[in-house]
VEXZA-335619 format. One record per residue (C-alpha): x, y, z. Coordinates in steps of 0.05 Angstrom, whole numbers, plus 5000, padded with zeros to 4 digits. Last residue first. Layout:
<lumpas>
XYZ/...
</lumpas>
This chain:
<lumpas>
688675386954/685575807010/679476236995/680376986987/675577537006/675178276990/670278677032/667679357011/663479827054/658880307017/658780856965/664180496925/668980976889/675880846918/674880116936/671779976868/677280336831/682579986873/679379326852/680279546779/687679716787/689979006798/688578486851/681378296837/681378436763/688278156746/686577556789/680777396742/685677216687/688576646728/689276446800/683176156832/677076326874/677477076879/672477496916/668778146922/663278266974/660278966966/656979197031/651279657051/648179666982/643380216960/641479756902/642580296850/648780566885/651779876889/649679766817/653480376793/659580186835/659679486804/658779786735/664680246744/668879656767/666879246706/667979756651/666179516580/659279306604/653878766596/649078666653/646178086694/642278216758/639877706808/635377776869/634977456937/630377746990/632377537060/627877287115/629176547110/636376617088/639675977111/644875867058/646775257017/640575076977/637675776968/644576046950/645975466902/639375596866/641376326861/648076116831/644675686778/640176266759/646276716759/649576316703/643076326663/642477076672/649677176649/648276806584/641977206576/645977846581/650777616528/645077426480/641378076494/647578476479/648378126413/641078286396/641879016415/647979076371/654979156400/659279646361/661180076420/662079456464/666779146413/671479746416/671179776492/672379036502/666478666532/665578466605/659378066624/657878346692/654477846739/651078116801/647777736858/643778196904/642277956974/637178357015/635878207089/642877997110/644677967184/644177207193/647677107125/654477427141/657476797171/654676347117/656776857064/663976817089/664476057080/660176087016/664576576977/669076046945/662875626925/658976186891/660475976820/666275496816/665675496740/667576236738/662376756719/665977336752/660977436809/659178106841/655978006909/651878606935/649378557007/643878967039/643378847114/650578987133/652278847206/659379097218/657279677262/653079967206/654880667233/661980557209/659680677137/666180747097/669480107122/674679767079/674879027096/679878477079/677077777089/681977197089/680576447087/687376167103/693775957067/692476297000/699376626996/696577176951/691177327002/696177427058/700077907014/693778307000/692178367073/699378557091/698579137043/702079206976/695779396938/689879446986/687480176989/691980466936/699180696942/698381446932/696281537005/690381056995/686381257057/683580767108/688380237084/685279547080/683179147140/683678447169/679177857183/682377167186/678576507182/681675817191/677075257169/679975247098/687075127123/692875487156/693575657229/694376387249/700476477295/706576417249/703176697188/701077307228/708177427253/711277367183/706177857155/707478367210/714878407195/721678147218/719478067290/713578527307/713078327379/706577957393/700178137429/694577627437/687277767454/682277207466/675277477463/668877117480/662977357439/656077507466/655378137426/655878597487/661878197511/665378287444/664579037447/667279057518/673278637498/674779127442/674579697492/679379307537/683979197477/684079947463/685880107536/691179567536/694279867474/694580567505/697680277568/703079907530/704780517489/702280547418/706080647352/711580167373/710079627321/706479127366/703178587326/695978527351/692177887343/684877857364/682077157373/674577127369/669776627399/662276487391/663975737388/658675557337/660276157292/655176707281/657777137338/664677077307/662177407244/658977967283/665378077323/669778067261/665378577226/665479037287/673078957288/673479297220/670979947252/676079877309/681679757258/679380387222/680480777286/687180437296/688779857343/692079437289/687678827300/688778227254/682277877274/681877127279/675776667275/676475997310/
</lumpas>
């Protein structure tokens, strides 16, 4: 079953549209909404929000199971106690709506869940609520790791029915000093290396995903600023959603959990979803 960490805020309602659409694409068409009561809402206010969530699920053909838990020691502990671990367990949650000097995801429950790598987690920041959680134009930046697209496949399978334009992006990062001295020929070699990687990924997409009506394209670039390049390409492609992921601990984690991801979250012209596969 797909789970939604529902905080009953405005942004939480926007994020819930993603969870509902993803649940509609699962065989059981079921969603479990988990709310950890922290005292910000009265019981009647919370029930009103849950009733509205149930109405949205009903309209999408999704059956909703809502569960409310006392906060206990903290929200993270409660979620870990009620959401089962494993690769078949999916949890949708949100980032901060505004950074408030702390960033959009750094230090959040969503980030801490990802670091534990117990479930498949998707943390969404919504900037286009009018999409109602059904992005048609999807940008997937890939770090060039050996796993390729495999860590993203569980989420891509759920997103695929809504996708009409899938852009696979590989940014070959080069240090700033080297980038300034890079010759055209050297740049071409690096770009070609990225293109070869993306060719394999595209073949994997066509083999693993049912995208009969979607246009799939690849784009390899060389840059000294990965997050800036991702934002540029999102603008260029008029993307609805940027799907960022991490498949393993290591150097890539500094990108997806450090300052660069905050730059993407802060500057992206569209929704951003960060996913994590379990260990």
